[in-house]
C-alpha positions in Angstrom: 107.0 38.6 113.4 110.2 38.3 112.3 112.9 35.7 114.0 116.5 35.3 114.2 117.0 33.5 110.7 114.8 36.2 108.9 116.9 37.9 106.4 114.7 40.9 105.0 116.1 43.7 103.3 116.5 46.5 104.7 114.1 48.9 102.7 111.1 46.3 102.5 111.1 45.7 106.5 111.1 49.7 107.2 108.7 50.9 104.1 106.0 48.3 105.6 105.0 50.1 108.5 101.6 50.3 108.8 99.3 48.2 111.6 96.4 47.5 108.8 96.0 44.6 106.5 97.0 45.6 103.1 94.4 44.1 100.9 93.2 44.9 97.5 89.9 46.6 96.6 87.0 43.8 97.3 85.7 44.4 93.9 89.5 43.8 91.9 89.4 40.9 89.2 91.9 38.0 89.1 93.4 39.7 86.1 93.8 43.0 88.2 95.5 41.3 91.0 98.0 39.5 88.7 98.6 43.0 86.8 99.3 44.5 89.9 102.0 42.0 90.9 103.8 42.9 87.6 105.2 46.3 88.0 107.2 46.2 84.2 104.1 45.1 82.3 101.6 47.7 83.2 101.5 52.0 82.8 99.7 52.5 85.5 98.0 50.8 89.0 94.2 49.3 88.4 92.5 50.2 91.3 88.7 50.6 92.3 89.3 54.1 91.1 88.0 55.7 88.1 91.2 58.0 88.1 94.3 57.1 86.1 97.8 57.7 87.9 100.1 59.9 86.2 103.4 59.7 85.5 105.6 62.7 86.7 107.8 64.2 83.3 111.1 65.4 84.4 112.0 68.6 82.5 114.8 70.0 83.8 117.3 72.0 82.1 120.0 69.9 80.3 122.7 72.4 79.8 124.0 75.4 81.7 122.6 78.2 79.8 119.2 76.8 80.2 119.6 76.1 84.1 120.9 79.8 84.4 117.8 81.3 82.5 115.5 78.9 84.6 116.9 79.9 87.7 117.4 83.4 87.4 113.8 83.8 86.9 113.1 82.4 90.0 115.9 84.7 91.7 114.9 88.1 89.9 110.9 88.1 89.5 110.9 90.7 87.1 112.5 88.4 84.4 109.3 86.4 84.8 106.6 88.7 84.8 108.1 91.8 82.7 108.2 89.3 79.1 104.6 88.5 79.8 103.3 92.4 80.6 100.9 93.7 78.2 98.8 96.8 78.1 95.7 95.7 80.1 97.7 95.1 83.3 100.0 98.5 83.0 96.1 100.0 83.2 95.5 98.5 86.4 98.9 98.8 87.5 99.4 102.7 86.5 95.9 103.3 88.5 97.2 101.5 91.5 100.8 102.8 91.9 99.1 106.3 91.4 96.6 106.0 94.2 99.2 104.2 96.5 101.4 107.5 95.7 98.9 109.6 96.6 98.9 108.2 100.2 102.4 107.0 100.9 103.9 110.1 99.9 102.2 112.2 102.7 102.4 109.2 105.4 106.1 109.5 104.7 106.5 113.0 105.0 104.3 112.7 108.1 106.8 109.4 109.9 109.9 111.0 108.8 109.7 114.4 110.3 106.9 113.2 113.2 108.2 110.4 114.4 111.9 110.0 113.1 112.7 113.5 113.5 114.2 113.7 110.4 114.0 115.8 107.5 110.9 115.3 105.4 112.8 114.2 102.3 114.1 111.0 104.0 110.5 109.8 104.0 110.6 110.3 100.4 113.6 108.4 99.8 112.3 105.8 102.2 109.5 105.3 99.5 111.6 105.4 96.2 114.5 102.9 96.6 112.7 100.3 98.5 109.7 100.2 96.2 111.8 100.3 92.9 114.1 97.4 94.4 111.1 95.5 95.4 109.8 95.7 92.1 113.0 93.7 90.7 113.3 90.9 93.5 110.1 90.9 95.2 107.5 88.0 94.6 104.3 89.7 96.0 102.5 91.5 92.9 99.9 93.3 95.9 102.1 94.1 98.3 102.7 97.7 99.5 106.5 98.3 100.4 107.0 101.7 102.4 108.0 103.2 105.5 105.6 101.8 108.4 104.7 104.0 111.8 105.4 101.1 113.7 108.9 100.9 112.5 109.5 104.9 112.2 108.9 105.3 115.5 111.4 102.4 116.7 114.0 104.4 114.8 112.8 108.0 116.7 113.1 106.0 120.4 116.4 104.8 119.2 118.0 108.1 118.0 116.1 110.0 121.0 117.9 107.4 123.8 121.1 108.0 122.4 120.6 111.7 122.5 119.4 111.1 126.2 122.9 109.3 126.8 125.1 111.7 125.0 125.1 113.8 128.0 127.3 110.9 129.8 129.5 110.6 126.8 132.0 112.4 124.3 129.7 110.7 121.2 127.5 113.3 119.6 124.7 111.0 117.6 124.1 112.4 114.2 120.2 111.5 113.7 120.5 110.8 110.2 123.5 108.6 110.1 122.2 106.8 112.9 118.9 106.3 110.7 120.8 105.4 107.8 122.9 103.1 109.5 120.2 101.3 111.5 118.2 100.7 108.1 120.9 99.5 106.4 121.8 96.8 109.2 117.8 96.1 109.0 118.4 95.1 105.5 121.7 93.5 106.3 119.8 91.4 108.9 116.8 90.7 106.6 118.9 89.4 104.0 120.5 87.1 105.9 117.8 85.6 107.0 116.4 84.8 103.7 120.1 83.5 102.3 120.1 81.2 105.1 116.5 80.0 104.4 114.8 81.2 107.5 111.4 82.1 106.5 109.9 80.0 108.4 110.7 82.2 111.7 107.5 84.0 110.8 105.1 81.3 112.2 107.7 81.7 115.8 106.1 85.0 116.0 102.6 84.3 118.3 99.8 86.5 117.0 99.0 87.5 120.8 102.2 88.8 121.4 102.2 90.5 117.9 98.6 92.1 118.7 100.0 92.8 122.1 102.9 95.2 120.9 101.1 96.6 117.8 98.4 98.0 119.5 100.9 98.9 122.7 102.8 100.9 119.8 99.7 102.5 118.2 98.7 104.1 121.6 102.2 105.2 122.2 102.1 107.1 118.9 98.3 108.6 119.6 99.6 110.0 122.7 102.6 111.3 121.3 100.7 112.7 118.3 98.2 114.4 120.6 100.8 116.8 121.7 101.0 117.7 118.0 97.4 117.8 117.4 96.7 120.0 120.1 99.4 122.4 119.6 101.2 121.8 122.8 104.9 121.3 121.5 106.6 124.5 122.9 104.5 123.6 126.6 106.0 120.0 126.6 109.3 121.5 126.1 108.6 123.6 129.3 107.5 120.8 131.1 110.7 118.5 130.0 108.8 116.4 128.0 111.3 115.0 125.5 111.7 112.1 123.1 113.1 109.7 126.0 109.8 110.2 127.8 107.6 107.7 128.7 104.0 107.4 127.3 102.6 107.9 130.7 104.5 111.1 131.0 103.2 112.3 128.2 99.6 111.4 128.8 99.9 113.1 132.9 101.1 116.5 130.4 98.1 115.9 128.2 95.8 115.5 131.1 97.3 118.6 132.9 97.6 120.7 130.0 94.5 120.0 127.6 93.3 123.6 128.3 96.0 125.1 127.2 95.6 123.8 123.7 96.2 126.0 120.6 92.9 126.9 119.0 93.6 126.9 115.6 96.0 123.6 115.6 93.2 121.7 117.5 90.5 123.0 114.9 92.4 121.6 111.8 93.5 118.6 113.6 90.0 117.9 114.5 88.7 118.3 110.7 91.7 116.3 109.2 91.2 113.2 111.7 87.2 113.7 111.0 87.5 113.3 107.0 90.2 110.9 107.2 88.2 108.6 109.3 85.1 109.1 107.6 86.5 108.3 104.4 88.0 105.4 105.8 84.6 104.3 107.0 82.8 105.3 103.9 85.5 103.2 101.8 85.2 99.8 104.2 81.6 100.1 103.8 80.8 100.8 100.1 83.9 100.3 98.7 83.4 96.8 97.5 80.1 98.1 95.4 81.6 101.1 94.0 84.9 101.1 93.5 85.7 105.0 93.0 85.2 105.4 96.8 88.4 102.8 97.4 90.5 104.7 94.9 89.4 108.1 96.2 92.7 110.0 97.3 91.3 111.1 100.7 95.1 111.6 102.4 96.4 113.9 99.3 92.9 115.8 99.0 93.5 116.9 102.7 96.9 117.2 102.3 96.4 120.1 99.3 93.6 121.9 100.5 95.6 122.2 104.3 97.9 123.9 102.3 96.2 125.9 100.6 94.2 127.3 102.7 97.3 127.4 105.5 98.6 130.0 102.6 95.6 131.6 101.9 94.7 132.8 105.5 98.2 132.9 106.4 97.8 130.6 109.3 101.3 130.5 110.1 101.4 134.0 111.4 98.6 133.0 113.6 100.7 129.6 115.6 100.1 127.2 113.1 103.1 125.1 113.0 104.2 124.3 108.9 106.6 121.7 107.7 108.7 124.8 106.1 111.4 124.6 103.8 112.7 121.1 102.9 116.1 121.0 101.7 117.1 118.9 98.7 120.0 118.0 96.8 117.9 115.6 94.5 118.9 112.2 94.5 121.7 111.3 96.3 124.7 109.1 95.6 124.5 105.8 98.0 127.0 105.8 100.6 127.8 104.3 103.9 127.5 106.4 107.4 130.0 106.8 109.8 129.8 104.1 112.2 129.7 104.8 116.0 131.6 103.7 119.0 131.2 100.1 120.0 129.4 100.5 123.1 126.9 102.2 120.9 126.9 100.1 118.1 125.5 97.3 120.1 122.0 99.3 121.1 122.1 100.0 117.0 122.3 96.2 116.1 119.9 95.0 118.7 117.1 97.7 118.0 117.8 96.7 114.1 117.4 93.6 114.4 114.5 94.0 116.0 112.9 96.1 113.4 113.8 93.7 111.0 112.3 90.7 112.5 108.7 92.6 113.2 108.6 94.1 109.9 109.3 90.7 107.8 106.4 88.8 110.1 103.8 91.3 108.9 104.9 91.3 105.7 105.1 88.0 104.9 101.7 87.1 106.2 100.6 89.9 103.7 102.4 88.4 100.8 101.0 84.9 101.5 97.4 86.3 102.1 97.1 87.8 98.3 99.0 85.0 97.3 96.3 82.3 98.0 93.8 84.9 97.1 95.0 85.5 93.5 96.2 81.8 92.9 100.0 82.3 92.8 103.0 81.0 95.2 105.6 83.1 97.1 108.3 82.2 99.2 109.3 83.3 102.4 112.6 83.2 101.8 112.8 85.1 98.5 110.4 87.9 100.1 113.2 88.3 102.6 115.9 88.5 100.4 113.7 91.2 98.5 112.7 93.2 101.7 116.5 93.2 102.6 117.8 94.2 99.3 115.2 97.1 99.6 116.0 98.0 102.8 120.0 98.1 101.9 119.2 100.4 99.0 117.1 102.8 101.4 120.1 103.0 104.1 122.6 103.3 101.3 120.1 106.3 99.6 119.4 107.9 103.0 115.8 106.3 103.5 114.3 104.7 106.7 112.5 101.5 107.0 110.5 99.9 104.6 108.2 97.1 104.9 105.1 95.8 103.4 101.5 97.5 105.1 98.6 95.5 105.2 96.5 98.6 104.7 98.0 100.1 101.8 98.2 96.4 100.5 94.7 96.2 100.8 94.2 99.6 98.7 96.8 98.4 96.0 94.7 95.3 95.7 91.5 96.7 95.2 92.8 99.6 93.0 93.9 96.9 90.1 97.5 96.0 90.8 98.2 92.5 89.2 101.9 92.8 89.2 104.9 94.5 90.6 104.7 97.0 88.2 102.6 98.8 90.5 105.0 99.4 93.2 107.7 100.4 90.6 105.3 103.3 89.6 104.9 104.3 93.3 108.5 104.1 93.5 109.3 106.6 90.2 106.5 108.9 91.7 107.9 109.4 94.6 111.5 110.3 92.7 109.3 112.6 90.6 108.3 114.2 94.0 111.8 114.3 95.2 112.7 116.2 92.2 109.9 118.7 91.6 107.3 118.7 94.4 109.1 119.4 97.5 108.6 123.0 97.5 104.8 122.9 97.3 105.0 121.2 101.1 106.2 124.2 102.5 102.9 125.4 103.8 101.7 122.0 105.0 100.4 122.0 108.4 102.5 120.0 111.0 98.7 119.1 112.7 97.8 117.9 109.3 100.5 115.4 109.1 100.2 114.3 113.0 96.7 113.1 111.8 97.4 111.2 109.2 99.6 109.5 111.5 96.6 109.2 114.1 94.0 107.7 111.8 97.2 105.3 110.4 97.6 104.0 113.9 94.2 103.9 114.5 93.5 101.1 112.1 96.0 99.1 114.1 93.7 99.4 117.0 90.9 98.4 115.2 91.4 94.7 114.9 92.4 94.6 118.6 88.3 94.2 119.5 88.1 91.4 117.1 91.0 89.6 118.5 89.9 90.0 122.0 86.5 88.3 121.1 88.2 85.7 119.2 90.5 85.0 122.2 87.2 85.2 125.3 85.1 82.9 122.8 87.5 80.1 122.9 89.5 80.5 126.1 92.6 81.3 125.2 93.6 82.7 128.5 97.5 82.4 128.0 97.3 83.9 125.1 95.3 86.8 126.5 98.0 87.3 129.0 101.0 87.2 126.6 98.7 89.9 124.9 98.4 92.1 127.9 102.1 91.5 128.9 103.3 93.0 125.7 101.0 96.0 125.4 101.3 97.4 129.1 105.2 96.3 128.9 105.1 98.5 125.5 103.3 101.7 126.8 104.6 101.7 130.7 108.3 100.6 130.4 109.0 101.3 126.7 109.1 100.3 123.2 112.2 98.9 122.9 111.3 96.7 126.3 108.2 95.8 124.5 109.6 94.6 121.4 112.1 92.6 123.3 110.0 91.3 125.2 107.7 90.0 122.1 110.2 88.5 120.4 112.0 86.7 123.6 108.4 85.3 124.9 107.8 84.2 121.2 111.5 82.1 121.1 110.6 80.7 124.6 107.3 79.6 124.1 108.5 78.1 121.0 111.5 76.4 122.2 109.3 75.3 125.2 106.8 73.7 122.8 109.6 71.7 120.6 111.4 70.5 123.5 109.3 68.4 124.9 108.9 65.3 122.5 105.0 64.1 121.3 104.5 60.9 122.9 101.6 59.1 124.0 100.3 55.4 125.9 98.6 53.2 123.4 96.3 50.6 124.8 93.8 48.0 123.4 90.7 48.8 122.1 88.1 47.1 124.3 86.2 43.6 122.9 89.4 43.4 120.4 92.1 41.2 120.4 94.5 43.1 117.9 93.4 46.7 117.5 95.2 49.5 119.5 95.0 52.9 119.5 96.0 55.9 122.0 94.3 56.2 125.2 93.8 59.8 125.4 92.1 59.6 122.1 89.3 57.7 123.8 89.8 56.7 127.4 86.5 55.2 127.7 86.9 52.9 125.0 90.8 51.9 125.5 91.9 49.8 127.8 95.7 49.7 129.4 97.1 46.4 129.7 99.1 44.9 132.2 102.7 44.7 132.6 102.9 46.2 129.1 103.3 49.8 128.0 102.8 50.6 124.8 104.4 53.7 123.7 104.1 55.8 120.4 106.4 58.4 119.6 104.6 61.0 117.0 107.3 63.3 115.7 111.2 63.1 114.7 113.6 62.8 117.2 116.0 65.5 117.3 118.6 67.2 120.0 116.5 70.1 120.9 113.2 67.8 122.1 115.0 64.7 123.1 116.0 66.3 126.5 112.9 65.1 128.4 112.4 62.1 126.5 113.4 60.2 129.9 111.5 62.3 132.3 108.2 61.8 130.3 108.4 58.4 129.5 109.2 57.7 133.7 105.7 59.2 133.9 103.8 57.7 131.8 105.2 54.1 133.5 104.2 55.4 136.7 100.5 57.4 136.0 99.9 56.3 132.4 98.8 60.0 131.6 101.3 63.1 131.2 98.0 65.0 132.7 98.8 63.7 136.3 100.7 65.6 138.5 104.0 64.3 139.4 103.5 64.5 143.2 100.1 62.0 143.0 100.9 58.3 144.3 102.1 55.8 141.0 98.7 54.5 139.4 100.4 51.8 137.4 102.9 48.7 138.1 106.3 48.5 137.0 106.3 47.0 133.4 107.6 44.1 132.3 107.7 44.7 128.7 107.9 48.0 126.9 107.3 48.2 122.5 107.8 51.9 121.1 105.6 52.4 118.1 108.1 54.4 115.7 105.7 54.7 112.8 105.5 58.3 113.0 109.0 58.7 113.7 110.7 59.7 110.1 114.2 60.4 111.7 116.4 60.6 114.3 119.5 62.3 114.8 122.8 61.5 116.6 122.0 63.4 119.8 118.5 61.6 120.0 120.2 58.3 119.1 122.4 58.6 122.1 119.6 59.5 124.4 117.5 56.3 123.0 120.3 54.1 123.6 120.8 54.9 127.2 116.9 54.6 127.4 116.8 51.2 126.4 119.9 50.2 128.4 118.3 51.3 131.2 115.7 49.1 130.5 117.6 46.1 129.8 119.4 46.8 133.3 116.0 46.6 135.1 115.0 43.1 133.3 112.7 45.0 131.1 112.0 43.5 127.4 112.3 46.2 124.7 110.4 45.9 121.3 110.1 48.1 118.4 107.3 48.4 115.9 107.7 50.0 112.2 110.9 51.0 112.4 111.4 53.6 109.3 114.5 53.5 107.1 116.4 56.3 108.2 115.8 55.4 112.1 117.1 51.9 111.1 119.8 52.9 109.8 121.1 54.7 112.8 119.9 52.3 115.3 122.2 49.5 113.1 125.2 52.3 113.4 124.8 52.8 116.9 124.8 49.7 118.3 120.6 49.8 119.3 119.7 47.6 116.8 122.1 44.5 118.6 121.0 45.9 122.3 117.2 45.4 121.5 117.9 42.3 119.2 116.9 41.4 115.6 114.0 39.5 116.8 112.2 42.3 118.8 111.4 44.1 115.3 107.9 44.1 114.5 106.2 45.3 111.9 102.4 45.6 114.1 101.9 46.2 117.2 99.7 43.4 117.3 102.8 41.0 116.3 104.7 42.8 119.3 101.8 41.5 121.1 101.8 38.4 120.2 105.2 37.8 120.8 105.1 39.1 124.5 101.6 36.8 125.1 104.4 33.9 123.9 107.2 35.0 126.1 104.9 35.3 129.0 103.7 31.7 128.8 107.3 30.7 128.3 108.3 32.3 131.5 105.1 31.7 133.4 104.7 34.9 134.7 100.8 34.4 135.3 
């Protein structure tokens, strides 16, 4: 206990914050004890452990050039892995890059034409430039960067919404300009998130909300593509089904018109979906034991076979819709699309921000999974910068948004990708396809493109049963409610509303959780004199103290979590437990002493110190003595500068809860309370 005439240094007072006795190991000799008190005479601490201590060597660069060289490897990862590259790594990366290109090129064609409603070549631009950019700036060695069905649908939905609104407006939306401008802003938003070091935001998106949204999007895409799979595109236009129609409208149309399905389109779709699903099942079951199963380019085989059959049997004349001629001017020059009027710009920016958040959340999860699996480190902030640059390049070169994909990254890893060279090779192959292969896609059936999308989004639904089983297993009913809310909002109302709802609920939940400071009331362990612990940890073995309230604050206090501090303290004073409803009668009498255990509070900001000052001042006005235990260095300085230390009193600061209790007992005996 400190008395008024004690003058300890700030540092020594604040660091000694344990409530346990600090003793040497029982087997330490007299020589050891002497050495431990002479820091300058020994190279390491002598303890009962046979493991020696280590001294960290500072290897910071000594000049500007060395600093620039070291930092450049961090900010431009290609400078780190390319000088160490060898032939053995290239073989695995080359195989992975080719395998991924065989999957990604047909997918990109599908996403651009069927989901974004753009020319097919823009899907290839969305592969080439983001993949090459990410190879330079990205840190993940296995992540595949390219167009994603979920994000492509958001682009297409936004374009459709603008086309629907243009009837009451003079502005005529250009789908390509709108998509490229949106992709550009997706990149800018993502880049800014990385520059401002907001990589931690991936933790704010609740898994239940994200799963509900992704599952809802998967169902929306499946219903949308079912119209093309069954050859009902023309009938849907006659019914008034447009890109702005809801999923419920499309589902009603399908049920009402399924008997009018086009026979050849339906057969081609069923065969393509069956083959792709079968190969997916075979790969999941036998891909581990037989690597060639995993590398088999089933999507490419289906695409090439369907092109050859359509051309040979002239299926186009029999009513089978084909991709047709793809106009290409080669590699476009970078350009910024024209901006829409300000009232339309708001819609574009909101959707771009939502695409950015959803894309980077999934991408960073993928990057962390494979970095952990292969024992290397990634920075969420650096990944945001890399993905931002990739999407800026895609927008400038007329591409669509590109982020990481779980399924493609899994294939990339199993195919042998060990560096970012695999991503670079995929981008180069996409450029070769743009320059030389486009004419060969003329006879590609649109039903096959829709089949590729259908199977891709079906994999998004495959994880839903596992998550639901886990939720029911642990009884996480709140998570179940959030999942269902976002799922049905996405399906019934709109894709944009589901996206906004998922992001908004995640932010609100985060704000709600952080706005309540983690505090608990402590009591004395039964049968002991000076052992104290949180009552909620063991209510049967820990008892309340009469006239004394011991409050432990278990986290740093700052402006966001101190707003509720007064109310929570008041409830603890009245009920001794936060789980008791406020309408109940008080279970505790008014305390005469309040002890704050601040050993777990590493810091406090200006807003929090003001509120804490008001709390202590209110206690003083009610003649309640306040004691502070285990005050750390930064809070100590804030207490001193704010005048709170003077208000509490230097003789009310203690190193242990037991010392504060001794002071209380002594004060009670002097005042003759009992």
